[in-house]
C-alpha positions in Angstrom: -15.9 -68.5 46.5 -17.2 -65.9 44.1 -19.5 -63.1 45.1 -22.8 -63.0 43.5 -24.9 -60.0 42.7 -28.5 -59.6 43.8 -31.0 -61.2 41.5 -33.0 -58.0 41.2 -30.1 -56.0 39.9 -30.1 -54.8 36.4 -27.1 -55.7 34.6 -25.9 -54.0 31.5 -22.7 -54.0 29.6 -20.9 -50.7 29.9 -20.5 -49.1 26.4 -16.8 -48.8 25.4 -17.6 -46.3 22.7 -17.4 -42.7 23.9 -20.0 -41.8 21.3 -22.4 -44.4 22.9 -22.6 -42.4 26.0 -25.4 -40.0 26.9 -23.3 -38.0 29.2 -20.9 -37.2 26.6 -23.8 -36.4 24.2 -25.1 -34.0 27.0 -21.5 -32.4 27.3 -21.4 -32.0 23.4 -25.0 -30.6 23.2 -24.4 -28.3 26.1 -21.4 -26.7 24.4 -23.4 -26.7 21.0 -26.4 -25.0 22.4 -24.1 -22.5 24.2 -22.4 -21.6 21.0 -25.6 -21.3 19.1 -27.0 -18.8 21.6 -23.7 -17.0 21.9 -24.2 -16.0 18.3 -27.8 -14.7 18.9 -26.8 -12.9 22.0 -23.9 -11.2 20.3 -26.0 -10.1 17.4 -28.4 -8.3 19.9 -25.4 -6.7 21.7 -23.7 -5.4 18.5 -26.8 -4.5 16.5 -26.7 -0.8 17.4 -23.0 -0.8 16.2 -24.1 -2.3 13.0 -26.8 0.2 12.6 -24.3 3.0 13.1 -21.7 1.5 10.8 -24.0 0.8 7.7 -26.6 3.7 8.4 -29.5 1.5 9.2 -32.6 2.8 10.8 -33.9 1.1 14.0 -36.7 -0.4 12.0 -34.3 -2.0 9.8 -32.2 -3.1 12.5 -35.2 -4.5 14.4 -36.3 -6.3 11.1 -32.6 -7.9 11.1 -32.9 -9.1 14.7 -36.4 -10.6 14.0 -35.4 -12.3 10.6 -33.7 -15.2 12.6 -37.4 -16.3 13.4 -38.5 -16.4 9.7 -36.3 -19.5 8.9 -37.0 -21.0 12.3 -40.8 -20.8 11.7 -40.9 -22.2 8.2 -39.3 -25.4 9.2 -40.3 -25.9 12.8 -43.5 -27.9 11.8 -41.4 -30.6 10.0 -39.3 -31.0 13.0 -42.6 -31.9 14.9 -43.4 -34.4 12.2 -40.0 -36.2 11.5 -39.1 -36.5 15.3 -37.5 -39.9 15.7 -37.8 -40.9 12.0 -34.5 -39.4 11.2 -30.7 -39.7 12.3 -31.1 -37.1 15.1 -27.5 -36.4 16.0 -26.5 -36.1 12.2 -29.3 -33.7 11.7 -28.3 -31.6 14.6 -24.6 -31.6 13.3 -25.8 -30.3 9.8 -27.9 -27.8 11.2 -25.2 -26.4 13.4 -22.9 -26.3 10.4 -25.4 -24.3 8.6 -25.6 -21.9 11.5 -22.0 -21.6 11.6 -21.8 -20.7 8.1 -24.5 -18.3 8.7 -22.4 -16.5 11.3 -19.5 -16.2 9.0 -21.8 -14.7 6.4 -23.1 -12.0 8.8 -19.4 -11.0 9.2 -18.9 -10.8 5.4 -20.0 -7.1 4.8 -17.0 -6.0 6.7 -14.8 -7.5 4.0 -16.7 -6.1 1.1 -17.7 -2.7 2.1 -14.2 -1.2 2.5 -12.7 0.9 5.3 -15.1 2.9 7.6 -14.6 6.5 6.7 -15.4 8.8 9.3 -12.7 11.5 8.8 -14.2 12.7 5.7 -17.6 13.4 7.3 -16.7 17.0 8.0 -16.3 19.4 5.1 -16.2 19.7 1.5 -12.7 20.4 0.5 -9.7 18.2 0.6 -7.7 20.9 2.5 -10.3 21.4 5.0 -10.1 17.9 6.7 -10.3 19.3 10.2 -13.8 20.7 9.4 -13.0 24.2 10.5 -14.9 27.3 9.6 -13.5 28.8 6.4 -15.1 31.7 4.8 -15.1 32.1 1.1 -17.0 30.6 -1.9 -16.7 27.0 -0.7 -19.6 24.9 -1.9 -21.8 23.4 0.9 -21.4 19.7 -0.3 -19.6 16.7 1.4 -16.4 15.2 0.2 -17.4 11.8 1.2 -16.5 8.9 -1.1 -19.5 8.0 -3.1 -18.0 5.8 -5.8 -20.3 3.5 -7.7 -18.5 0.3 -6.4 -18.8 1.4 -2.9 -22.4 2.4 -3.2 -23.2 -1.2 -4.8 -21.2 -2.7 -1.8 -23.2 -0.9 0.7 -26.4 -1.7 -1.1 -25.6 -5.4 -0.8 -25.0 -5.2 3.0 -28.4 -5.4 4.4 -29.6 -8.4 2.1 -26.5 -10.3 3.1 -27.2 -9.7 6.8 -30.8 -10.8 6.3 -29.7 -13.9 4.4 -27.2 -14.7 7.4 -30.0 -14.3 9.9 -32.4 -16.4 7.8 -29.9 -19.3 7.6 -28.9 -18.9 11.2 -32.6 -19.6 12.0 -32.9 -22.7 9.7 -29.7 -24.1 11.0 -31.1 -23.8 14.7 -34.2 -25.6 14.0 -33.2 -29.1 14.8 -30.8 -28.4 17.5 -33.0 -28.1 20.6 -36.0 -30.3 19.9 -33.7 -33.2 18.6 -31.3 -33.0 21.4 -33.9 -32.8 24.2 -35.8 -35.8 22.8 -32.7 -37.8 22.2 -31.5 -37.1 25.7 -35.0 -38.1 27.2 -35.0 -41.3 25.0 -31.5 -42.7 26.2 -30.9 -41.1 29.7 -32.0 -42.8 32.9 -35.4 -41.5 33.7 -34.1 -40.3 37.1 -31.4 -38.3 35.6 -33.3 -37.0 32.5 -34.8 -34.0 34.3 -31.4 -32.9 35.6 -29.8 -33.2 32.3 -32.6 -31.1 30.8 -32.2 -28.5 33.6 -28.6 -28.0 32.6 -29.6 -27.3 28.9 -32.3 -24.9 29.9 -29.6 -23.0 32.2 -27.5 -22.7 29.1 -30.4 -21.0 27.3 -30.0 -18.1 29.6 -26.2 -18.3 30.1 -25.4 -18.2 26.3 -27.0 -14.9 25.5 -25.4 -13.4 28.5 -21.9 -14.5 27.3 -22.9 -13.0 24.0 -23.4 -9.7 25.5 -20.2 -10.0 27.6 -18.1 -10.9 24.5 -19.8 -7.9 22.7 -18.7 -5.5 25.5 -15.1 -6.8 25.3 -14.8 -6.9 21.4 -16.5 -3.4 20.8 -13.7 -1.7 22.7 -11.5 -2.6 19.4 -11.9 -0.2 16.5 -13.8 -1.6 13.4 -10.8 -1.4 11.2 -8.2 -2.4 13.6 -6.8 -4.9 11.2 -6.3 -2.4 8.4 -3.8 0.6 8.1 -5.6 3.7 9.1 -5.3 7.0 10.6 -5.9 7.8 14.3 -9.4 6.5 15.1 -12.0 8.5 17.2 -12.2 8.1 20.8 -14.4 5.5 22.3 -16.9 7.8 23.8 -17.1 9.7 20.3 -20.4 9.2 18.6 -18.6 8.1 15.4 -16.8 5.4 17.1 -17.6 1.9 15.6 -16.4 -1.2 17.4 -15.2 -4.5 15.8 -18.6 -5.9 15.4 -17.6 -8.4 12.9 -15.0 -10.2 15.0 -17.3 -11.8 17.5 -19.2 -13.6 14.6 -15.9 -15.1 13.3 -15.1 -16.3 16.7 -18.6 -17.6 17.6 -19.0 -19.2 14.2 -15.8 -21.0 14.7 -16.7 -22.2 18.0 -20.2 -23.4 16.6 -18.6 -25.2 13.7 -16.2 -27.0 16.2 -18.9 -28.3 18.4 -21.0 -29.4 15.5 -18.4 -32.1 14.4 -19.0 -34.7 17.2 -22.4 -35.0 16.1 -21.4 -36.8 13.0 -20.1 -39.7 15.1 -23.0 -40.4 17.5 -25.2 -43.3 16.6 -28.9 -43.0 15.6 -29.8 -44.9 18.7 -27.6 -45.7 21.7 -27.7 -47.8 24.7 -29.8 -46.6 27.5 -28.0 -45.2 30.4 -27.5 -47.8 32.8 -28.9 -47.7 36.5 -27.9 -49.3 39.7 -31.3 -49.3 41.2 -33.2 -52.5 41.5 -36.5 -52.4 39.7 -39.6 -51.3 41.7 -42.9 -53.1 41.2 -45.4 -50.5 39.9 -48.3 -49.4 42.2 -51.7 -50.1 41.1 -52.3 -46.2 40.8 -49.3 -46.0 38.4 -50.7 -48.9 36.3 -54.1 -47.2 36.1 -52.5 -43.9 35.0 -50.2 -45.8 32.3 -53.4 -47.5 31.1 -55.5 -44.3 30.9 -52.7 -42.3 29.3 -53.2 -42.1 25.5 -49.9 -42.4 23.5 -49.0 -39.9 20.9 -49.6 -41.4 17.7 -48.5 -38.6 15.5 -45.2 -40.5 14.5 -47.4 -43.3 12.9 -49.0 -40.8 10.4 -47.7 -40.0 6.9 -46.7 -36.5 6.2 -50.0 -35.6 4.5 -51.9 -37.1 7.3 -50.0 -35.1 9.7 -50.6 -31.8 7.8 -54.3 -32.7 7.5 -54.7 -33.4 11.3 -52.7 -30.4 12.4 -55.5 -27.9 12.0 -57.8 -29.9 13.9 -55.5 -30.5 16.7 -54.5 -26.8 16.8 -58.3 -25.8 17.0 -58.9 -28.2 19.8 -56.0 -26.9 21.9 -57.0 -23.2 21.2 -60.6 -23.8 22.3 -59.1 -24.8 25.6 -59.6 -21.5 27.5 -56.9 -21.8 30.0 -54.3 -22.9 27.2 -55.2 -20.0 24.9 -55.3 -17.3 27.9 -51.8 -18.6 29.2 -50.2 -18.6 25.8 -51.4 -15.0 25.1 -49.9 -14.0 28.5 -46.7 -15.5 27.6 -46.8 -14.0 24.0 -47.0 -10.6 25.6 -44.0 -11.3 28.0 -42.1 -12.6 25.0 -42.8 -9.4 23.0 -41.5 -7.4 26.0 -38.3 -9.8 26.0 -37.8 -9.4 22.3 -37.7 -5.6 22.6 -35.5 -5.6 25.8 -33.1 -7.9 24.2 -32.9 -6.1 20.9 -32.9 -2.4 21.9 -32.0 -2.1 25.5 -28.2 -1.7 24.9 -29.0 1.2 22.5 -31.3 2.7 25.1 -28.6 2.8 27.7 -25.9 4.1 25.1 -28.2 7.0 24.2 -30.1 7.7 27.3 -27.2 7.8 29.7 -24.4 8.7 27.1 -22.6 5.5 27.6 -20.5 3.4 25.1 -21.9 0.3 23.3 -19.3 -1.8 25.3 -20.5 -0.5 28.6 -24.1 -0.8 27.6 -23.6 -4.6 26.8 -21.9 -5.1 30.3 -25.1 -3.7 31.8 -27.3 -6.2 29.9 -25.1 -9.2 30.2 -24.2 -8.6 33.9 -27.5 -7.4 35.3 -30.7 -7.9 33.4 -30.0 -11.5 32.0 -28.8 -12.9 35.4 -31.8 -11.4 37.0 -34.1 -13.1 34.6 -32.1 -16.5 35.2 -32.6 -16.1 38.9 -36.3 -15.3 38.5 -36.8 -18.5 36.5 -35.1 -20.6 39.0 -37.0 -19.0 42.0 -40.3 -19.7 40.3 -39.2 -23.4 39.7 -38.4 -23.7 43.4 -41.7 -22.1 44.7 -43.7 -24.2 42.3 -41.8 -27.4 43.6 -41.7 -26.3 47.2 -45.3 -25.6 47.7 -46.5 -28.0 44.9 -49.1 -25.5 43.4 -52.2 -26.5 41.8 -53.1 -24.9 38.4 -55.3 -22.2 40.1 -52.5 -21.4 42.6 -50.0 -21.0 39.7 -52.3 -18.7 38.0 -52.5 -16.5 41.3 -48.6 -16.7 41.4 -48.1 -15.4 38.0 -50.7 -12.6 38.3 -49.3 -11.4 41.6 -45.6 -11.6 40.2 -46.5 -9.6 37.0 -48.5 -7.1 39.1 -45.6 -6.2 41.2 -43.5 -6.1 38.1 -45.7 -3.5 36.6 -45.5 -1.4 39.9 -41.7 -1.4 39.7 -41.6 -0.6 36.0 -43.7 2.4 36.2 -40.9 4.7 37.8 -38.5 3.8 35.0 -40.7 6.2 32.8 -39.2 9.0 34.7 -35.5 7.8 35.3 -33.7 9.2 32.2 -32.0 12.3 30.6 -33.7 14.8 28.4 -31.9 15.9 25.1 -29.3 18.5 25.8 -29.2 21.6 23.7 -28.0 21.0 20.1 -27.5 24.2 18.1 -30.0 24.5 15.4 -31.5 21.1 16.2 -32.9 21.0 19.6 -34.8 22.9 20.9 -36.1 24.1 17.6 -36.2 27.6 16.2 -32.7 28.5 17.1 -32.1 30.8 14.1 -29.2 32.7 15.7 -27.0 29.6 15.7 -27.8 28.8 12.0 -27.2 32.4 10.9 -23.7 32.5 12.5 -22.1 29.8 10.5 -23.7 30.6 7.3 -20.3 32.1 5.9 -18.4 28.8 7.0 -19.4 26.8 4.1 -20.4 23.8 6.4 -21.1 20.5 4.7 -24.7 19.5 5.2 -23.5 15.9 5.8 -21.0 17.0 8.4 -21.1 15.0 11.8 -18.2 15.6 14.1 -19.8 16.8 17.4 -18.2 19.4 19.5 -19.3 20.9 22.9 -18.8 24.6 23.2 -17.9 26.4 26.3 -21.4 27.7 26.5 -22.4 24.0 27.1 -24.1 24.0 23.6 -23.5 21.1 21.3 -22.6 21.7 17.6 -22.6 19.2 14.6 -19.2 20.1 13.8 -16.5 22.6 14.6 -17.5 24.3 11.3 -21.0 24.7 12.5 -19.7 26.2 15.8 -17.7 28.9 13.5 -14.4 27.6 15.0 -11.3 28.6 13.0 -8.3 27.6 15.1 -7.0 24.5 16.6 -5.0 23.6 19.6 -3.3 20.4 18.6 -2.4 17.9 21.5 0.1 15.1 21.6 -2.0 12.8 19.4 -5.4 14.4 18.8 -7.0 17.8 18.6 -7.5 18.9 22.3 -9.4 22.2 21.7 -11.0 24.3 18.9 -10.6 28.1 19.3 -12.1 31.2 17.9 -15.5 29.9 17.8 -17.9 32.8 16.6 -21.1 30.8 17.4 -19.9 29.9 20.9 -18.9 33.3 22.4 -19.4 36.9 20.9 -18.1 38.8 18.0 -15.8 40.6 20.4 -14.7 37.5 22.5 -15.2 34.3 20.6 -15.3 31.1 22.6 -13.9 27.7 22.4 -15.2 24.1 21.9 -13.8 20.7 22.9 -14.2 17.5 20.6 -17.0 15.2 21.5 -20.7 15.6 22.8 -21.6 17.7 25.8 -22.2 15.8 29.2 -26.0 15.4 29.9 -25.2 15.5 33.6 -27.7 12.6 34.6 -25.3 9.7 34.4 -25.9 9.2 38.2 -29.5 7.8 37.3 -28.0 4.7 35.5 -27.6 2.7 38.7 -31.1 3.3 40.0 -32.5 2.5 36.5 -30.5 -0.7 36.3 -31.6 -1.9 39.8 -35.2 -1.3 39.0 -35.1 -2.7 35.6 -33.3 -5.8 36.8 -35.7 -6.3 39.6 -38.6 -6.0 37.2 -37.0 -8.8 34.9 -36.7 -10.9 38.1 -40.4 -10.6 38.9 -41.4 -11.0 35.4 -39.5 -14.3 35.0 -41.1 -15.8 38.2 -44.1 -16.5 36.0 -42.3 -18.6 33.3 -42.1 -22.0 34.8 -45.5 -22.0 36.5 -47.3 -20.8 33.5 -45.5 -23.5 31.4 -46.6 -26.1 34.0 -50.2 -24.7 33.6 -50.3 -25.5 30.0 -48.8 -29.1 30.6 -51.4 -29.6 33.1 -54.4 -28.4 31.2 -54.0 -30.2 27.8 -54.9 -33.7 27.0 -51.7 -36.1 27.2 -52.0 -37.0 23.7 -51.9 -33.3 22.6 -49.1 -32.3 25.1 -46.1 -32.3 22.6 -48.2 -30.7 19.7 -49.6 -28.1 22.2 -45.9 -27.0 23.3 -45.1 -26.9 19.5 -48.0 -24.4 18.9 -47.0 -22.4 21.8 -43.6 -21.9 20.5 -44.9 -21.2 17.0 -47.2 -18.4 18.5 -44.1 -17.0 20.2 -42.4 -16.6 16.9 -45.2 -15.3 14.9 -46.8 -13.1 17.4 -43.8 -11.9 19.5 -40.4 -12.5 18.2 -41.1 -11.6 14.7 -43.1 -8.3 14.9 -42.0 -6.9 18.2 -38.4 -5.9 17.3 -39.8 -4.1 14.2 -42.5 -2.4 16.3 -39.8 -1.3 18.8 -37.6 -0.1 16.1 -40.5 2.1 14.5 -41.3 3.6 17.7 -37.6 4.5 18.2 -37.4 5.9 14.8 -40.4 8.2 15.4 -38.4 9.9 18.0 -35.4 10.9 15.8 -34.9 14.8 15.4 -31.9 14.7 13.1 -31.2 11.9 10.5 -27.6 11.5 9.1 -26.8 11.9 5.5 -24.2 10.3 3.3 -24.0 10.7 -0.5 -27.4 12.6 -0.3 -29.0 9.2 1.2 -30.4 9.1 4.7 -28.4 7.0 7.1 -28.8 6.2 11.0 -30.2 8.8 13.3 -27.7 11.3 15.1 -30.0 12.8 17.7 -33.2 11.5 19.3 -35.7 13.5 21.5 -34.6 11.3 24.5 -37.8 12.1 26.5 -40.0 10.7 23.7 -37.4 7.9 23.3 -37.7 6.7 26.9 -41.6 7.1 27.0 -42.2 5.2 23.9 -39.6 2.4 24.4 -40.5 1.7 28.1 -44.1 2.5 27.4 -44.2 -0.4 25.0 -42.4 -2.7 27.6 -45.0 -1.7 30.2 -47.8 -2.1 27.7 -46.8 -5.8 27.0 -46.4 -6.5 30.7 -49.8 -5.2 31.5 -51.1 -7.4 28.5 -49.6 -10.4 30.2 -51.1 -9.4 33.6 -54.6 -9.1 32.0 -54.5 -12.6 30.6 -53.0 -14.1 33.7 -56.0 -12.6 35.6 -58.5 -13.9 33.2 -57.0 -17.3 33.5 -57.3 -17.2 37.4 -60.9 -16.0 36.9 -61.8 -18.9 34.6 -60.1 -21.5 36.9 -61.9 -20.1 39.9 -65.3 -20.3 38.1 -64.5 -23.8 37.1 -63.6 -24.7 40.7 -66.8 -23.1 42.1 -68.8 -24.9 39.3 -67.2 -28.2 40.4 -67.7 -27.5 44.0 -71.4 -26.7 43.4 -71.9 -29.7 41.3 -70.3 -31.8 44.3 -72.7 -30.2 46.6 -75.5 -30.9 44.5 -74.5 -34.5 44.3 -74.0 -34.7 48.1 -77.6 -33.1 48.6 -79.1 -35.6 46.0 -77.2 -38.5 47.7 -78.6 -37.3 51.2 -82.1 -37.0 49.7 -82.0 -40.5 48.5 -80.8 -41.8 51.7 -83.5 -39.9 53.6 -86.1 -41.4 51.2 -84.6 -44.8 51.9 -84.8 -44.1 55.6 -88.5 -43.0 55.3 -89.3 -46.2 53.3 -87.6 -48.4 55.9 -89.5 -46.5 58.8 -92.8 -46.9 57.0 -92.2 -50.5 56.4 -91.2 -51.1 60.1 -94.4 -49.2 61.1 -96.5 -51.5 59.0 -95.0 -54.6 60.5 -95.6 -53.1 64.0 -99.3 -52.5 63.3 -99.8 -56.0 62.0 -98.1 -57.3 65.1 -100.3 -55.1 67.2 -103.4 -56.2 65.4 -102.4 -59.9 65.9 
């Protein structure tokens, strides 16, 4: 006697093909999305090193960081149109391959620009490679290699980096939208939110791993694969880590994770379920009947482009949608500046290495943001917040974030004393090294025994060396350090700023601010979904991310870079051309960099408060309207009652007459 299955159970044939399984697609897509974000996170973590290696200004490095969004913005509208019309897995795979090639292209400048030459940045004569003070008729020029081939190679570096970023953005266009829609189409409706939650978690983990990978790889010298002399120490300002190695590793990982997508079908069997079908309730049937389907897939490309402005205007005229999106744009601009330049800020402000700065961002700031997103989601789900309550929560969280961000303006270091540079008008230090024939392009910082930093041993007037076992341990007979009778000495490297103890309080406050600001992400996103019409929902989200790119991710890094450049007090020179900044006014650096962050957070707060005010007025208007309706209904009831009474009285009078 054979066992029979319940009649109501859904029976489906289990797919024997691994590539016809949505869980395997989820695994592949999770790895692919992790690899894609690993590249972008690693770029943010190594951008200060690239800036130093190729003499880029912060404005240029900000442009480089934001150029990824150019390619993404140009092609994202076509993703909204094509949707399920194309072979989505194959498009994802091809896009990922383009992104992997872009990662390799970003690493190309290392192989065409030659060896990083830091040892010749000290003086003008081949005999004076140590950069000591030598009196005589030596010309004040640099012996840096300025050959025509090297100059052409260096001129090609920045365009190559921009092209790599452009292709990285283009390749990444189909990955997330097509992947999310594919999973939502073929996953069990009960499992779909769980699967998408895993993907959204990876959007935070990926950049964190990128920063941590940068922290590890930047400990290796940039030319460790080439025969070279002894490199500078890691805490030397001239140290440049192996920035290119991470792009080769991440690009290879991205290429390998793109291969399975060539074998997934255009459509697959929907994930099976063991649950018995449940009869829909009358309320659910009414909701399904009233919901208008998204008909954009039925339009041609020309019709889609013609209707897009009309749909865009309709959504932007929705005050809640517009205010919440503008609030999110402000917070996104804050995040763009933090992700791009916070490692450099820590590196300069607290005299830390690029490797250590990446640990701070990848280990503190990004996990704090991830916890904030998760906490906001849990609060929203636990208390089932309305749209108005969500606006109140976002306003409160961002207001507290502003309060905790303000003390950051005062946690930092001032620029230490640099001879002839800071403070200004130090003619005495400039005069004492005039006879040393120091190169104007020399940069080999030393710290004198008087706790004053000099651009090079030559600028300190040092004429002797105490050689250690491997490197120079001390410079002696420094006329600019001591006196003519008793010259002082200097040690290689910059002077200590004496405020590194402020780093931990700074990171604690900064991470807590990130946590508080991130509490608003999910509630604000749900506010948008709940206030737009169902037929415009997907397009409204597309407009939202488009505005993120155009108003935040594209201009913000350039704006931050320009603000940082405005605080530079000494630009480097090579072959009579300006390179990256050697010294900043750290007080201005801190005030302008963190001031911009607070400005954008306050902007987000203002728009969240306005959205709450609009919702409160709308609720009040609805309440007044309801009260008026009740009064009118009561008035009608009274009229009917009076009519009934008068009618009954008339009948009574007739009866009394009779």
